[in-house]
C-alpha positions, -999 to 999 in steps of 0.1 A, spaced: 506 -374 -77 471 -359 -71 474 -363 -33 504 -338 -31 484 -312 -50 457 -308 -23 480 -294 3 496 -270 -21 462 -259 -33 451 -251 2 483 -232 9 481 -213 -24 444 -203 -18 452 -190 17 482 -171 3 461 -153 -22 433 -145 3 459 -132 28 477 -111 2 444 -95 -9 434 -88 27 467 -73 35 466 -50 5 430 -39 13 439 -34 50 470 -15 42 452 8 17 425 15 43 452 21 69 468 47 47 434 62 38 426 66 75 454 91 79 442 111 49 405 111 58 409 129 91 374 145 92 357 111 86 380 92 110 373 111 142 368 79 163 396 60 145 369 37 131 387 33 98 420 25 115 405 -2 137 387 -18 107 420 -18 86 440 -33 115 413 -60 119 414 -69 82 452 -72 83 451 -92 115 425 -116 101 445 -120 69 476 -129 88 456 -154 109 441 -169 77 476 -173 62 489 -191 93 459 -214 95 460 -222 58 497 -229 59 491 -252 89 463 -270 72 483 -275 40 513 -289 59 490 -311 79 473 -325 48 506 -332 31 520 -349 62 489 -370 67 489 -382 31 526 -391 32 521 -412 63 490 -429 47 510 -439 16 536 -458 35 530 -495 39 
């Protein structure tokens, strides 16, 4: 019963990290349109898109690792 929890914990952790990153990235993206004087070189826009992209990558990688852990432990339990 404990072996199934590991994959779900990895997936849940990456889901939380990705959602926080997407919220922060989206907030910075919206702020980049408001702060026109500060954002002359589109620095804030580039940073916000980088945060959102890395959050999506982290979600995909975490989901893959969670599925891989569950699959490996299921195959190990079979005699």
